[in-house]
C-alpha positions in Angstrom: 50.0 -52.5 -1.5 47.7 -55.3 0.7 47.9 -52.5 3.5 46.8 -50.0 1.2 44.0 -51.3 0.7 43.5 -52.6 4.1 43.6 -49.5 5.3 41.7 -48.0 2.2 38.6 -50.0 3.0 39.1 -49.3 6.8 37.9 -45.5 5.6 35.6 -46.0 3.7 33.8 -48.3 6.7 34.4 -45.4 9.1 33.1 -42.9 7.0 29.2 -45.4 5.7 29.0 -45.8 8.8 29.5 -41.9 10.5 26.3 -39.7 10.3 26.2 -37.1 8.2 24.7 -33.9 9.9 22.1 -32.1 7.7 22.8 -28.9 6.5 20.8 -25.5 7.5 18.9 -25.8 4.3 18.0 -29.2 4.5 17.1 -28.8 8.3 13.3 -29.9 8.3 11.5 -27.7 10.3 7.8 -29.3 9.6 6.5 -32.3 8.5 3.0 -32.4 7.9 1.3 -35.9 6.1 4.7 -37.0 6.5 5.8 -34.4 3.8 9.6 -32.8 5.3 9.2 -28.9 5.0 12.5 -27.7 4.8 14.4 -24.4 6.1 15.3 -24.5 2.2 11.3 -24.4 1.3 10.3 -21.9 3.9 13.4 -19.5 2.8 12.5 -19.7 -1.2 8.6 -19.4 -0.5 9.6 -16.1 1.5 12.0 -15.0 -1.2 9.1 -15.5 -4.0 6.5 -13.6 -1.3 9.4 -10.7 -0.6 10.1 -10.4 -4.6 6.1 -10.4 -5.6 3.7 -9.0 -2.9 7.0 -6.4 -1.5 6.6 -8.0 2.5 9.4 -7.4 4.7 11.6 -10.4 5.3 10.6 -11.2 9.1 6.9 -11.1 7.3 7.8 -13.3 4.5 9.0 -16.3 6.4 6.2 -16.6 8.7 4.2 -16.4 5.5 5.8 -18.6 4.1 5.7 -21.4 6.7 2.1 -21.1 6.9 1.3 -21.2 3.1 4.0 -24.4 2.8 1.8 -26.3 5.6 -1.2 -25.1 3.7 -0.3 -26.5 0.5 0.6 -29.8 1.2 -2.7 -30.1 3.4 -3.9 -28.9 0.1 -2.1 -31.5 -1.5 -2.5 -34.1 1.0 -6.7 -33.7 0.7 -6.4 -33.7 -3.3 -5.2 -36.7 -3.0 -7.4 -38.7 -0.4 -10.6 -37.4 -2.6 -7.9 -38.7 -6.1 -7.4 -35.3 -7.5 -4.7 -34.6 -9.0 -2.5 -32.3 -11.1 -0.3 -33.5 -14.2 3.0 -31.6 -15.3 1.2 -30.2 -18.2 -1.1 -27.8 -16.3 1.2 -27.1 -13.5 3.6 -25.7 -17.0 0.7 -24.4 -18.6 0.0 -21.7 -14.6 3.7 -21.1 -15.2 3.4 -20.0 -18.7 -0.1 -17.8 -18.3 1.6 -16.1 -15.7 4.4 -15.1 -17.9 2.1 -14.4 -20.7 0.8 -12.1 -17.4 4.2 -10.0 -17.2 5.3 -9.4 -20.6 7.4 -12.4 -20.7 8.0 -15.9 -22.2 8.6 -18.8 -19.8 12.5 -18.9 -20.0 12.6 -14.6 -19.0 10.6 -15.7 -15.5 13.0 -18.4 -14.9 15.5 -16.1 -15.6 13.4 -12.9 -13.6 12.7 -14.8 -10.5 16.6 -16.0 -10.6 18.0 -12.5 -10.1 15.7 -12.8 -6.7 16.9 -15.8 -5.6 13.7 -17.9 -6.1 13.9 -21.3 -8.3 11.3 -22.3 -10.7 10.2 -25.0 -8.8 9.1 -22.7 -6.0 6.7 -20.8 -8.3 5.8 -24.1 -9.4 5.4 -26.3 -6.9 2.7 -23.5 -4.4 0.6 -23.3 -8.1 0.2 -27.1 -8.3 -1.2 -26.6 -4.9 -3.8 -23.9 -6.0 -4.7 -26.1 -9.1 -5.2 -29.1 -7.1 -7.0 -27.0 -4.1 -9.1 -25.5 -7.2 -10.1 -28.3 -8.7 -11.5 -29.9 -5.6 -13.1 -27.2 -4.2 -14.8 -27.4 -7.6 -15.8 -31.1 -7.1 -16.7 -30.4 -3.9 -19.0 -27.1 -4.4 -20.3 -28.2 -8.1 -23.9 -27.5 -8.0 -22.9 -24.2 -6.9 -22.8 -21.5 -4.3 -26.4 -20.4 -2.9 -26.9 -17.4 -1.2 -30.6 -15.6 0.2 -32.6 -13.4 -1.4 -33.1 -11.6 1.5 -29.3 -11.3 1.8 -29.2 -9.8 -1.5 -32.3 -7.5 -0.7 -30.3 -6.3 2.1 -27.3 -5.3 -0.1 -28.9 -3.5 -2.6 -30.5 -0.9 -0.1 -27.0 -0.8 0.4 -26.5 0.7 -2.9 -26.8 4.2 -3.6 -30.1 4.7 -5.1 -29.2 6.5 -8.3 -26.9 2.8 -9.1 -29.9 0.5 -8.5 -31.9 3.3 -11.4 -30.6 1.7 -14.9 -28.7 -0.4 -16.2 -26.6 -0.8 -19.0 -26.9 -3.4 -22.0 -24.2 -4.0 -25.0 -25.0 -5.1 -28.7 -21.7 -7.2 -29.5 -20.6 -9.6 -32.1 -17.7 -11.9 -32.2 -15.0 -11.3 -34.8 -13.1 -14.3 -35.8 -10.0 -14.2 -37.7 -9.6 -18.0 -38.8 -5.4 -19.5 -38.5 -5.1 -23.5 -39.0 -3.4 -25.5 -36.0 -0.5 -25.8 -38.8 0.0 -22.7 -40.0 3.5 -21.8 -40.3 4.8 -19.2 -38.4 4.9 -15.9 -41.4 1.4 -16.6 -41.8 0.9 -16.2 -38.1 2.5 -13.1 -38.7 1.0 -11.7 -41.4 -2.5 -12.5 -39.2 -1.4 -10.9 -36.5 -0.8 -7.5 -38.8 -4.1 -7.8 -40.8 -6.0 -7.6 -36.9 -4.2 -4.8 -36.1 -5.2 -3.3 -39.9 -9.3 -4.1 -39.0 -8.9 -2.8 -35.4 -7.7 0.8 -37.0 -10.1 1.3 -39.5 -13.5 -0.1 -37.7 -14.8 2.6 -36.5 -18.5 1.4 -36.8 -19.7 -1.9 -37.1 -22.5 -0.6 -39.9 -19.1 -0.5 -42.4 -17.8 -3.4 -41.1 -18.8 -5.7 -44.0 -16.6 -3.1 -46.0 -14.0 -3.3 -43.3 -13.8 -7.0 -43.6 -14.7 -8.0 -46.8 -11.2 -6.6 -47.7 -9.3 -9.8 -45.4 -9.8 -13.4 -46.9 -11.1 -15.8 -43.6 -12.8 -13.8 -41.1 -16.0 -14.7 -39.2 -17.9 -12.6 -38.4 -20.6 -13.7 -35.1 -23.6 -12.0 -33.4 -23.6 -12.2 -29.6 -26.7 -10.6 -28.8 -27.7 -7.8 -26.4 -25.5 -8.3 -23.1 -25.5 -6.5 -19.6 -22.0 -5.0 -18.3 -22.7 -7.8 -15.8 -23.0 -10.9 -18.4 -19.8 -9.7 -19.8 -16.2 -11.8 -18.4 -14.3 -9.5 -16.0 -11.0 -9.7 -19.1 -13.6 -7.8 -21.5 -15.8 -5.2 -19.9 -13.0 -2.6 -19.3 -12.1 -3.3 -22.4 -16.2 -2.4 -23.6 -16.4 0.6 -21.1 -12.7 2.0 -22.5 -13.1 1.4 -27.0 -16.1 2.6 -27.7 -19.5 2.2 -29.6 -17.5 0.9 -33.1 -14.6 -0.6 -31.9 -12.9 -4.1 -31.6 -11.4 -5.8 -27.9 -7.2 -6.6 -28.7 -7.0 -10.0 -29.7 -7.7 -13.3 -28.2 -6.3 -16.4 -29.2 -8.6 -19.5 -29.7 -8.2 -23.0 -31.0 -8.9 -21.4 -34.3 -7.5 -18.3 -34.6 -7.9 -14.8 -32.9 -11.0 -13.9 -31.5 -12.0 -10.2 -30.6 -15.1 -8.6 -29.9 -17.5 -5.4 -31.7 -19.3 -3.5 -29.3 -22.2 -2.8 -31.5 -24.0 -0.3 -29.3 -24.8 0.6 -26.0 -28.1 1.4 -23.9 -28.8 1.9 -20.2 -32.2 0.2 -19.3 -34.0 0.9 -16.0 -33.3 -2.1 -14.1 -31.7 -2.8 -11.2 -30.9 -6.2 -12.7 -27.0 -4.5 -13.6 -26.3 -3.6 -9.9 -28.2 -7.1 -8.3 -26.6 -9.5 -10.4 -23.2 -7.5 -8.9 -24.3 -8.4 -5.8 -25.3 -11.3 -5.9 -21.8 -12.6 -7.7 -20.1 -11.3 -4.7 -21.8 -12.5 -2.3 -21.4 -16.0 -4.0 -18.2 -15.1 -3.9 -17.7 -14.2 -0.3 -19.5 -17.6 1.0 -17.8 -19.8 -1.7 -14.6 -18.1 -0.3 -16.1 -19.2 3.3 -16.7 -22.2 2.2 -13.4 -23.3 0.4 -11.8 -21.8 4.1 -14.6 -24.3 6.3 -13.0 -27.3 3.9 -8.9 -26.1 4.5 -9.8 -27.1 8.6 -11.4 -29.6 8.1 -8.0 -30.9 6.0 -6.1 -29.9 8.4 -7.5 -31.1 11.9 -7.1 -34.8 9.7 -3.8 -33.9 8.9 -0.8 -35.0 11.4 1.2 -31.8 11.8 4.7 -31.5 13.4 7.0 -29.0 13.9 10.1 -29.1 14.9 
């Protein structure tokens, strides 16, 4: 019995002393600010790129490596500047993506898994994006300036007819109230009522009659807004639906919100085109400044390729 114990002890000592060879998946390819990026990380990100962008495996792998290095630089810089991202924020972003593709988070996780991608791979990318967005907003909180001369130069390149008129909409906000602690059956009832309201309403003049059939529906005037002042997620609906119609409902803290299109007119002004071009130039300059910020962060970083 004693001999067996001695032999087992010796074998255990040998096992503990023997170096453990890293698996191919765990092989470290890059170290960014003391954080390792493994072959597994690269493979996972490459699969995500292939799945979402339909790129060749070789291209996806090159882009995956660069993305992962950039993501770690962004996270390091965000940490250095005191910017953090909570797990809840990441999960909310993950849930938003799921909703955009008509899924719930569990269904999205299964769909990713079918492509060989772990949910954590997408969440890691989202965390870096959220951290960087916060940092960029903080860094350029004063806004991005655009020279008047650049706006004028851009205007001159547009079609003269496009510069002559702007489209203005008369809008109202329709809120279908749903208390926070409402039951699922009550929420379902309100959604059915929303569908009925959207089908019945054909003009803002009959809004009182139609909405009067339902309890706790609030109407708030928004007023006249140029098409360039309407959020991007709404303007296409507004253009497509036409006068007297309601946009699709959006959830809010107090229930569901829809926008009623009560009127539309063209006005003799180049302000719509001017605002559009100014926003485009502002976005372009913002992207340029964010790229410069990333380049500066990279110069401060320690990146070791193995």
